[in-house]
C-alpha positions, 0 to 999 in steps of 0.5 A: 385813454392813453396808451391802453391806459385810462388817464385820471385826473383829480384834486383836493377840493378845493376852493372855486375861486382857483379851480374855475381856471383848472377845469377848461384844460381837463374836462375838455382834453380828449384823453382824460377819461375822468376828473375826480374832485376829492371834496374836501371842504366845508364851504357850501358854496364851493361844493355847489360849485363842484355839484353843478359842473359834476352835473353839467361834464360827465367826466366829473366825479365828486369823491367824498371824505371816507371818514367824513371828516374834513380838517384841511391838508390832514383829511387829504390822505383818505382819498388816495385808496380810491387811487389804486386802479390797474392800467390807470395814470392818475394826475394829482393836481392842486387846487390852485394850479392856475395855468398850464401849457395845452396839451400838457396832460398827454405830456405827463402820461407819456412821462408817466409811462417812459419813466418806469423807474420813477415814483412820482413825475412832475412838470415844472412848476412857476412857484416850487421851490425844486423847480426854481432850484433847478431853473437857477442851477441850469442857468435859466434864473437867478436870484440874486444869491444862491437859493438851496435846494430846501422846499420849505425855504426860508424866502422862496417858499415862505415870503410873498414877496418873492411869489409876487416877483416871480408870477409877475415876471411871468406873467409879463412875458406871457402877455408879450409872447405866448409862446414864452413858456417854452424858454424855461424848458430845461433837461429832465431832472431826477430828484430823491430824498428831498421833499418836492411839493406835489403841486402836480404829481403822476404815478401809476394806480399798481403803485398806489395799490401796492400800498392799498392806497394807504398814505400815512400822515403828511402825504406830501412828505410820505410820497416825495421822500418816505415811500420813494426812499423806501423803494430805492427810487427817485421823482422825476421832473419833466423839463419841457412841461410847465405849469404855474402853483399860485400860492403857498399858505404863507404867501396868499395874503401879498398874493392877494394884495398884488392881484396876481389871481386878476392878473392870470384871469385875464391872461386866460381868458385870451388863451381860452378864447382861442379854443371853442371847447375851453372858452364855452367851460369858462363862460359857464363857470362864470355865470355859475359863480355869480349865480352861487353868489346870488343864492349864497344865503340860501346855500350856506342853510344847506346842510354840510355833508362832514363834520368838522373836528373841533379845535383845541384851544392850544390850536386856536392860539397857534394859528392866531400866533401863526396869522400874527407872525405872517403879517409881522413878516410880510409889513417887514418885507414890504419896507425892506430890500428884498433878498431874493429877486428874479433875475432872468438869464433868458 
C-alpha cells in the first residue's frame, strides 16, 4: 500500500530471458501489493516459469488472456479490463525492462498521486526515443546531429547500432560507479499528443474504469496519444527516476550479437547481491530457468491454454519481408559510419 492506495504492477508476459531481471525488484518491494502477469504467450517454457514464480511468491497473480487467443501485441489490449480497481495505482512494465533504480516504484507511485492533471506518467528510460530526445534538449546527451521527437525515429528507434551504443555507454558508466544513473536526472517534463513508447507507465484505476478498461486497437497509440488528447491532458516524464529498456523489435538482433543482455546480467548479479531478498529471488530464478531447460521437451508437450490465430499467406510473406529487410539494414549499418552516436555532456 502507498498513501491508502493499493499498488499493482503488471507485465504483458513475456519472455523469461528478460523477466528474470524484473522479478527481484517487484516481488521484494514492500509497497507492491500484487504483481499481475498478463500471460500473453504460447511458449510453454515461459508459462511454466511464470507458474513456478507464482507458486513461490504470493504477490504474483497470473492473468489469462480473456479471449483465449494470443497474437503478440495485438492481444494485449484485452487485459486492461483488469486494471479498473478504485484507489489503485497500476504500473505497467514491459517484459524487457532489464534494470531499474532501487526504490523507483515508490517514486512513481508518489508522482502519480502528485500529478492528477496527468494521464500517464513515466520514468526516464534508457532506449526510449522520447527520453533520448529530452536528454538531448536538456543538454545531457547529444548524438552528432539533431534527433527529432518521433517515437519511431528511423535510427534511435529502428537501428540496433544506436541502441547498442547507448546501452554500452550506460553499462560502462554503471560498472564504474553504481550511482552514475543520478547524473541522467532531468527536470520533470510534460508530453502531449506525440506517441510515447510505454515501457513503464503508471495510471490510477479510476482512469481505466472511466472507459470500462476498453482500449481499442494499438494500446500504445491509444493510451499515449488518443485518450489524453480526448481529455485535454498531457503525459508526464518524472525526471529523477530511471530504468533501462532492452530493445524494440528492429534492434534485437544487433543487441543479442553484442551480448548486451549478458552485460546487464553481470551488473544486476552484483546489484542484487547487496540485498538479501533480491539475491534470494535471483538465485531461485537461476535454478528454475536451469530446471526448465532440462525439462524442456517434457514441458513443450503440455497443452497450451490458448489457441493461436492462423496467419494468412500475406501475413507470412510480410513477416518474412520485414525480417529480410532488417537483416539487410543491419548489414549496411555494420559496414557504414554510424549516423547517430551517443556523445555524453555529463
